[in-house]
C-alpha positions in Angstrom: 148.8 157.6 83.9 152.6 157.6 84.0 152.8 153.8 84.1 151.1 153.7 80.7 153.5 156.0 79.0 155.4 153.1 77.5 152.3 151.9 75.8 151.4 155.0 74.0 152.7 154.3 70.5 151.0 151.2 69.1 151.2 151.7 65.4 153.5 153.1 62.7 151.8 154.0 59.4 152.8 153.8 55.8 151.1 155.7 53.0 150.0 154.1 49.8 150.3 156.6 46.9 150.6 159.3 49.5 150.7 162.2 47.0 147.4 161.3 45.2 145.6 160.2 48.4 146.4 163.5 50.2 145.4 165.9 47.5 142.5 167.2 49.5 144.4 167.5 52.8 146.7 170.4 53.8 150.2 169.0 54.6 150.0 170.4 58.1 146.7 168.6 58.7 148.2 165.3 57.6 151.3 165.8 59.7 149.3 166.6 62.8 147.1 163.6 62.3 149.9 161.2 61.8 151.7 162.5 64.8 148.6 162.6 67.0 147.2 159.2 66.1 150.1 156.9 67.2 150.8 158.8 70.4 147.2 158.9 71.7 145.3 155.9 70.4 147.3 153.6 72.7 146.2 155.6 75.8 142.6 155.5 74.6 142.7 151.7 74.1 144.3 151.1 77.5 141.8 153.2 79.3 139.0 151.3 77.5 140.5 148.1 78.9 142.3 146.6 76.0 145.6 145.8 77.8 147.7 144.6 75.0 151.3 143.9 76.0 153.2 141.9 73.4 156.1 139.4 73.3 157.7 137.0 71.0 157.8 137.0 67.2 155.6 134.6 65.4 156.3 133.3 61.9 154.5 135.3 59.2 152.1 132.5 58.1 148.5 133.4 58.6 146.3 136.2 59.8 146.5 139.9 59.0 149.2 141.2 56.7 148.4 144.9 56.6 147.1 147.7 58.9 144.9 150.3 57.2 143.9 153.6 58.6 141.3 155.7 56.7 140.7 159.4 57.1 138.2 160.7 54.5 139.7 160.0 51.1 143.1 159.3 52.7 144.1 155.8 53.4 147.5 154.9 54.8 148.8 151.5 55.6 151.7 149.6 57.0 152.7 145.9 56.4 152.7 144.0 59.7 155.9 142.4 58.4 157.7 145.7 58.8 156.7 145.9 62.4 157.9 142.3 62.9 161.3 143.0 61.3 161.7 146.0 63.5 160.7 144.2 66.7 162.9 141.1 66.0 166.0 142.7 64.5 165.7 146.4 65.2 165.7 147.1 61.4 163.6 149.9 59.9 162.7 148.9 56.3 161.5 151.3 53.6 157.8 150.8 54.5 158.4 151.8 58.1 161.0 154.4 57.5 158.5 157.0 56.3 156.7 156.9 59.6 159.8 156.5 61.8 160.5 160.1 60.9 157.5 161.2 62.8 158.7 159.5 66.0 161.5 160.4 68.4 164.2 157.8 69.2 162.5 157.3 72.6 159.1 156.7 71.0 160.6 154.3 68.5 162.1 152.4 71.4 158.8 152.4 73.2 157.2 151.0 70.0 159.7 148.1 69.9 159.2 147.4 73.6 155.5 147.1 73.1 156.1 144.7 70.2 158.3 142.4 72.3 156.8 142.5 75.8 154.8 139.5 76.9 151.5 139.2 78.7 151.6 136.2 81.0 148.0 135.0 80.5 146.5 131.6 79.5 144.0 131.2 76.6 141.4 130.0 79.2 141.9 133.2 81.3 141.7 135.6 78.4 138.7 133.7 76.9 136.8 133.7 80.2 137.2 137.4 80.6 136.3 138.2 77.0 133.2 136.1 77.2 132.1 137.8 80.5 129.7 140.8 80.5 132.5 143.3 81.2 134.7 141.8 78.5 132.0 142.0 75.9 131.3 145.7 76.8 135.0 146.4 76.2 135.1 144.4 73.0 132.1 146.3 71.7 133.8 149.7 72.3 137.2 148.6 70.9 135.4 146.9 67.9 134.1 150.3 66.8 137.7 151.5 66.2 139.5 148.3 65.2 137.6 146.7 62.3 137.9 144.0 59.7 139.2 145.0 56.2 135.6 145.0 55.1 134.8 147.7 57.7 132.8 145.3 59.9 133.0 145.8 63.7 136.0 144.0 65.1 134.3 142.5 68.1 134.6 138.8 67.1 137.9 139.2 65.3 139.6 140.8 68.2 138.3 138.2 70.7 139.4 135.4 68.4 142.8 136.8 67.8 143.5 137.4 71.5 142.5 133.9 72.5 144.5 132.3 69.6 147.5 134.5 70.3 147.6 133.4 73.9 147.6 129.8 72.8 150.7 130.2 70.7 154.0 128.8 72.1 155.5 132.3 72.4 152.5 133.6 74.4 150.3 136.6 74.0 152.1 139.4 72.1 150.9 142.3 70.1 152.5 140.8 67.0 150.8 137.4 67.7 147.5 139.2 68.0 148.0 140.9 64.7 149.0 137.7 63.0 146.0 135.9 64.4 143.5 138.5 63.2 141.2 136.5 60.9 141.2 138.9 58.0 144.0 140.0 55.6 143.8 143.6 56.8 143.1 145.3 60.1 141.2 148.6 59.5 141.3 151.4 62.1 138.4 153.9 62.0 140.4 157.0 62.6 137.4 159.3 62.9 136.0 157.2 65.7 139.5 156.9 67.2 140.0 160.6 67.2 136.7 161.1 69.0 137.9 158.8 71.7 141.2 160.5 71.8 139.5 163.9 72.1 137.3 162.6 74.9 140.4 161.3 76.7 142.3 164.5 76.2 139.4 166.5 77.7 139.3 164.1 80.6 143.0 164.5 81.2 142.7 168.3 81.1 139.7 168.3 83.5 141.5 165.9 85.9 144.6 168.1 85.9 142.5 171.2 86.7 140.6 169.3 89.5 143.8 168.0 91.0 145.3 171.6 90.9 142.2 172.9 92.6 142.5 170.3 95.4 146.2 171.1 95.9 145.5 174.8 96.0 142.7 174.4 98.5 145.0 172.2 100.7 147.6 175.0 100.7 145.0 177.6 101.7 143.7 175.4 104.5 147.2 174.6 105.7 148.1 178.3 105.8 145.0 179.1 107.8 145.8 176.3 110.3 149.5 177.1 110.8 150.3 179.3 113.8 153.1 181.9 113.8 156.5 180.4 114.0 157.5 179.8 117.6 161.2 179.2 117.1 163.7 180.4 114.6 165.2 176.9 114.7 162.1 175.1 113.7 159.8 175.4 110.6 156.2 176.4 111.5 155.0 172.8 110.8 157.8 171.2 112.8 157.0 173.6 115.6 153.3 172.7 115.4 153.5 169.0 115.0 157.0 167.9 116.1 155.7 166.9 119.6 152.9 164.7 118.3 153.3 161.0 118.3 154.2 159.5 115.0 151.2 157.4 114.0 153.1 155.6 111.3 154.7 153.6 114.2 152.7 150.8 115.9 150.7 151.6 119.0 151.4 150.2 122.5 148.5 147.8 122.7 149.0 144.1 122.3 146.4 142.0 120.4 145.5 138.5 119.4 144.0 137.1 116.2 141.0 134.8 115.8 139.9 133.3 112.5 136.1 132.6 112.2 133.9 131.0 109.6 130.4 132.6 109.3 127.4 130.9 107.7 124.5 133.0 106.7 122.1 130.2 105.9 119.2 132.2 104.4 121.5 133.7 101.8 123.5 130.5 101.4 126.6 132.6 102.1 129.6 131.2 104.0 132.7 133.4 104.4 135.8 133.7 106.6 136.6 136.5 109.0 139.8 137.5 110.7 139.2 139.2 114.0 142.0 141.1 115.7 141.3 141.7 119.4 143.2 144.2 121.5 144.5 143.1 125.0 142.8 146.1 126.7 140.2 146.5 129.4 136.7 147.7 128.5 134.8 147.4 125.3 137.0 148.0 122.3 135.5 150.0 119.4 135.3 148.1 116.2 136.7 148.7 112.7 135.6 146.7 109.7 137.9 146.4 106.6 136.2 145.5 103.3 138.6 144.5 100.5 138.3 145.3 96.8 137.5 143.2 93.8 140.1 140.4 93.4 141.6 140.9 96.8 141.3 139.0 100.1 141.4 139.5 103.8 145.2 139.7 103.8 145.4 142.7 101.5 145.0 145.2 104.4 146.6 143.1 107.1 149.1 145.9 107.7 146.2 148.2 108.6 144.4 145.7 110.6 147.3 145.0 112.9 148.2 148.7 113.0 144.7 149.7 114.2 144.6 146.8 116.7 147.8 148.1 118.2 146.0 151.3 118.9 143.2 149.6 120.8 140.6 148.8 118.1 139.0 145.5 117.5 139.4 144.9 113.7 137.1 142.6 111.8 138.2 141.7 108.2 135.7 139.6 106.2 136.4 138.0 102.9 133.6 138.5 100.4 133.3 135.2 98.5 131.7 136.5 95.3 134.3 139.2 94.6 137.6 138.0 96.2 140.8 136.6 94.7 139.3 133.2 94.6 136.5 134.4 92.4 138.9 136.0 89.9 141.1 132.8 90.0 138.0 130.8 89.2 137.4 133.0 86.2 141.0 132.6 85.1 140.7 128.8 85.5 137.5 128.6 83.5 135.3 127.7 86.6 133.4 131.0 86.6 131.9 133.0 83.7 132.0 136.5 85.1 134.2 138.8 87.1 131.6 139.2 89.7 127.8 138.8 89.8 125.5 141.8 90.1 124.1 140.3 93.3 127.5 141.0 94.9 126.5 144.7 95.1 123.9 143.7 97.7 125.7 140.7 99.3 128.8 142.6 100.3 127.0 145.1 102.6 124.8 142.2 103.9 128.0 140.3 104.7 129.0 143.1 107.0 125.6 143.4 108.7 125.5 139.7 109.3 129.1 139.7 110.6 128.3 142.5 113.1 125.3 140.5 114.4 127.4 137.4 114.9 130.2 139.3 116.6 127.7 140.8 119.0 126.5 137.4 119.8 130.0 135.9 120.4 132.2 138.8 121.5 129.7 141.3 122.9 131.4 141.3 126.2 134.7 142.5 124.7 133.9 144.8 121.8 131.5 147.7 121.3 129.2 147.0 118.4 127.5 150.3 118.7 130.6 152.3 117.8 131.8 150.8 114.5 133.9 152.3 111.8 134.5 150.9 108.3 137.3 151.2 105.8 136.9 149.9 102.3 138.9 150.0 99.1 137.5 150.1 95.5 134.4 147.8 95.6 135.0 147.8 99.3 134.7 151.6 99.1 131.3 151.1 97.5 130.4 148.7 100.3 131.3 151.3 102.9 129.3 154.0 101.3 126.2 151.8 101.0 126.5 150.9 104.7 126.6 154.5 105.8 123.4 155.5 104.0 123.9 155.9 100.2 121.2 154.0 98.3 121.4 152.6 94.8 120.2 155.3 92.4 118.6 153.4 89.5 117.5 156.6 87.8 121.1 157.8 87.7 122.3 154.4 86.5 119.8 154.4 83.7 121.3 157.6 82.4 124.9 156.8 82.9 124.7 153.3 81.6 123.0 154.0 78.4 124.7 152.4 75.3 125.3 155.9 73.9 127.5 156.8 76.9 131.1 156.5 75.8 132.5 157.2 79.2 136.1 156.1 79.8 135.4 155.4 83.4 136.1 151.7 83.8 134.4 151.5 87.1 131.0 151.8 85.3 131.5 148.2 84.1 130.8 147.2 87.7 128.4 150.0 88.8 126.1 149.4 85.8 125.6 145.7 86.7 123.2 146.9 89.4 120.7 147.4 86.6 120.8 143.7 85.7 119.3 142.5 89.0 117.7 145.3 91.0 117.3 144.8 94.7 115.5 146.6 97.5 117.5 145.4 100.6 118.1 147.9 103.4 121.9 148.1 103.2 122.5 150.9 105.7 123.7 149.8 109.2 123.3 152.6 111.8 125.9 151.0 114.1 128.6 152.3 111.7 129.5 155.8 112.8 132.2 156.7 110.3 133.8 155.5 107.1 137.0 155.8 105.1 136.5 154.9 101.4 139.8 154.4 99.4 139.4 154.6 95.6 135.7 154.0 96.0 133.3 153.5 93.1 129.9 155.2 93.4 129.5 158.2 91.1 126.7 156.6 89.1 125.4 153.9 91.4 124.7 156.6 94.1 125.0 159.9 92.3 124.8 163.3 93.9 121.4 162.7 95.5 122.7 159.8 97.5 126.1 161.2 98.4 124.2 164.1 100.0 122.3 161.7 102.2 125.5 160.4 104.0 125.5 162.0 107.5 128.3 160.2 109.3 132.0 161.4 109.2 133.5 160.3 105.9 137.0 160.4 104.3 137.4 159.8 100.5 140.9 158.8 99.4 141.9 159.4 95.8 145.0 158.5 93.7 145.7 161.0 90.9 146.8 158.2 88.6 143.9 155.8 89.3 142.6 154.6 85.9 140.1 152.1 87.4 138.1 154.5 89.6 139.2 157.9 88.2 139.9 160.5 90.9 137.8 163.3 89.3 134.7 161.2 88.6 134.7 158.9 91.6 136.2 160.9 94.5 136.8 164.6 93.8 133.4 165.3 92.3 131.5 163.2 94.8 133.3 165.0 97.6 131.6 168.3 96.5 128.2 166.5 96.8 128.7 165.7 100.5 126.6 167.8 102.9 127.8 166.4 106.2 130.1 168.6 108.4 132.9 166.1 109.0 134.1 165.3 105.6 137.7 164.9 104.2 139.2 164.4 100.8 142.7 162.9 100.6 144.6 163.1 97.4 147.8 161.0 96.8 149.5 162.5 93.8 151.0 159.7 91.8 148.9 157.2 93.6 147.2 154.4 91.6 144.2 152.2 92.3 146.5 149.8 94.0 149.0 152.0 95.9 147.5 151.2 99.3 147.3 147.4 98.8 149.8 144.8 99.9 150.2 141.9 97.4 149.3 138.6 98.9 149.9 135.0 97.8 146.2 134.4 97.1 145.4 137.7 95.4 145.9 138.2 91.7 149.4 139.6 91.2 149.6 143.4 90.6 152.1 144.4 87.9 154.6 147.0 89.2 153.4 149.5 86.6 149.8 149.2 88.0 151.0 149.3 91.6 152.7 152.6 91.0 155.7 154.1 92.7 156.5 154.0 96.4 153.4 152.0 97.7 155.0 151.9 101.1 154.6 155.7 101.3 150.9 155.4 100.5 150.5 152.7 103.1 152.2 154.8 105.7 149.7 157.6 104.9 146.8 155.2 105.5 148.2 154.1 108.8 148.3 157.7 110.1 145.0 158.8 108.6 143.0 155.7 109.6 144.2 155.8 113.2 143.5 159.5 113.5 140.1 159.3 111.8 138.8 156.3 113.8 140.3 157.6 117.1 138.5 160.9 116.6 135.1 159.7 115.3 134.8 156.1 116.6 136.8 156.1 119.9 135.7 159.8 120.5 139.2 160.9 121.4 139.5 164.5 120.2 143.2 164.6 120.9 143.7 163.0 117.5 141.9 165.8 115.6 145.1 167.8 114.7 146.2 164.9 112.6 143.1 165.4 110.3 144.2 168.7 108.9 145.7 170.0 105.7 148.7 171.3 107.6 149.5 167.9 109.2 149.1 166.2 105.7 151.6 168.8 104.5 153.9 167.9 107.4 154.1 164.2 106.6 153.9 164.6 102.8 156.8 163.0 100.9 158.1 164.4 97.6 158.0 160.9 96.1 154.2 160.7 96.5 152.8 164.1 97.7 149.8 164.1 100.0 147.0 166.7 100.2 144.0 166.8 102.6 141.1 169.2 102.4 137.8 169.6 104.2 136.0 171.7 101.7 135.9 172.4 98.0 133.7 175.3 97.1 133.3 174.9 93.3 132.9 171.8 91.3 136.1 170.7 89.6 134.4 170.0 86.3 133.1 173.6 86.2 136.6 174.9 87.0 138.0 172.8 84.2 135.3 174.1 81.8 136.1 177.7 82.8 139.8 177.1 82.4 139.3 175.7 78.9 137.2 178.6 77.9 140.0 181.0 79.0 142.6 179.0 77.1 141.7 178.7 73.4 142.2 175.3 71.9 142.8 175.1 68.1 139.8 173.6 66.4 140.4 170.4 64.6 140.5 170.5 60.8 137.2 169.5 59.3 137.0 166.0 57.7 137.7 166.3 54.0 134.8 165.7 51.7 135.0 163.2 49.0 
């Protein structure tokens, strides 16, 4: 992901008795490893969830003094004081100089930035997360790579150093974390680290091939859909779509807003709902918007008001067990987990209960038999569950096994379904179409359940999504769909948060995570949601031309390119495998034997 590029170079290395230690390694092998390790381990750690981002410079009093990296009989090390001197004064001492030669000036500057950039998090917040189920899973994985000097897993040492570093006056910094590490040395298991790096590299290659396949398919579909040029003065796309209304602009229907509080007594569940009612005659079709983990009902207010202006009644519930308030409670020490496994059932049940209540109170104004749903991230899961995908416990058992080293962070949430299995009927047949933005579902549903979805469905992916990776969570599942009216939308450069609007209550999204030009991604969603729901919920076929590869090409911006396809004949993972077989990759040098 581009926003992580500044975090790629976490460590410099210094050899101890380099000549004698490397007698069994070819010079080119050592050089390649030394270059490869600093540039890729940071990416691996970030994608495994260890979001170090450092700040101020602590005094060299306690904690770790040395970083050790072992590779067979080779052991290299670097004093932490050398990193501290470089971070504070920009000076490269003799210990660091050897390794500085392996880095470009830009990489050295990135290293310094990492060492002096602060994470604004309290000790309570970091502790609460690291003691949660998700936090402990991440610590277990990181602890296999970052160990104590005695080669013990670093689980407890990493947790302690993060919490103590956050409590220091200067705040949570990488240098503070190193200084608070409770053993003299920090040992990095390079063999395990290289395995993670190789897995990450394979994933990056496969994702690149898959994205290229989607873009190529979009071009082919657009060519097939574009008629001969009608005018020498207009491009074919301008000639074809220039007369269509611009759905990025608000519609002509006025609307009002009502705020409700619903109380589902049997489940002990009370939650607010914002209802946007159009000022139009007849029964208005209904659209439900389900927010993601850590968001709230304001996150998609731009879409709610936009859809209302086109004549839809829009209901936006706030899910109390996975909203911004839940995450804030975790940060404040009032909750002990990111979200409970029961939330995987409660969210769809919230929607079903809400639709029942709306039927009772607003049945004379809205059509509760023609409902569409739009959800993002965990809201995408919610949408998929409501349109017919059932929890696939057999698939989860396979994908959530301890031996699975997947870098897919969304499994931290999906695998929680195994902790508290449920047999509720989550499908609601009143829902006739769904848009799932950055959804999670590859394991909790799997191929067998994606193939059971029969209603029109649009999956929206961001190529730079590191939370719900595009290949695993949207592109591959798209190939599993068997229904006729299916769409895959790819926002190249989009992140997990590109379509969200930051709100006062929601956890702030750092600019690097938000990604570039979110307003462009949000405009795309305005167009696509109006066109999709007008076509499949309001049954107005005049909006069908907007749901085409050629129209996506027409509105695509160079800053954040847009692709839309309706079919993908071969699986992206198979294409990636075939591409790799055609492109020989040098085999890594075998580990030296002692």
